[in-house]
C-alpha positions as CSV (number, residue, x, y, z in Angstrom):
1,X,19.5,3.6,-8.2
2,X,21.8,6.2,-6.8
3,X,24.5,5.8,-4.2
4,X,23.5,7.4,-0.9
5,X,26.3,9.8,0.4
6,X,24.8,9.6,3.9
7,X,25.6,5.9,4.6
8,X,28.2,3.5,3.3
9,X,26.7,0.5,1.7
10,X,23.3,2.1,1.2
11,X,21.5,3.1,-1.9
12,X,18.4,5.3,-2.5
13,X,15.7,4.3,-4.9
14,X,12.7,6.2,-6.2
15,X,9.4,4.7,-7.1
16,X,6.6,6.2,-9.2
17,X,3.1,5.0,-8.3
18,X,-0.5,6.0,-8.5
19,X,-1.4,8.9,-6.2
20,X,-4.0,6.8,-4.3
21,X,-1.3,4.2,-3.5
22,X,1.2,6.8,-2.3
23,X,-1.6,8.5,-0.2
24,X,-2.3,5.1,1.4
25,X,1.4,4.6,2.3
26,X,1.6,8.1,3.7
27,X,-1.5,7.5,5.9
28,X,-0.2,4.1,7.2
29,X,3.2,5.5,7.9
30,X,1.8,8.6,9.8
31,X,-0.5,6.3,11.8
32,X,2.6,4.6,13.1
33,X,4.6,7.8,13.5
34,X,7.1,6.7,10.9
35,X,8.5,8.3,7.8
36,X,7.2,6.9,4.6
37,X,10.7,5.8,3.7
38,X,11.0,3.8,7.0
39,X,7.5,2.3,6.6
40,X,8.3,1.2,3.1
41,X,11.6,-0.3,4.2
42,X,10.0,-2.3,7.0
43,X,7.3,-3.6,4.6
44,X,9.8,-4.6,1.9
45,X,12.2,-6.2,4.5
46,X,9.3,-8.3,5.8
47,X,8.3,-9.4,2.3
48,X,11.9,-10.3,1.3
49,X,12.6,-12.1,4.5
50,X,9.4,-14.1,4.1
51,X,10.9,-15.8,1.0
52,X,7.6,-15.6,-0.8
53,X,7.7,-15.1,-4.6
54,X,5.9,-12.3,-6.3
55,X,3.9,-13.5,-9.3
56,X,3.9,-10.9,-12.0
57,X,1.5,-11.0,-14.9
58,X,1.1,-8.8,-18.0
59,X,-1.9,-6.5,-18.0
């Protein structure tokens, strides 16, 4: 994580993911006239606020 010089109290993160997943995020964001960053932030905020736990398993 890197400190974001644009806003106090913010950080920028980068995520590597499969191209198909990234393309899907781009398509969904564009369909709502949002940047991919804003779309991802909305989705992550909704998940965190839901209080649901993410179950991770080894592959």
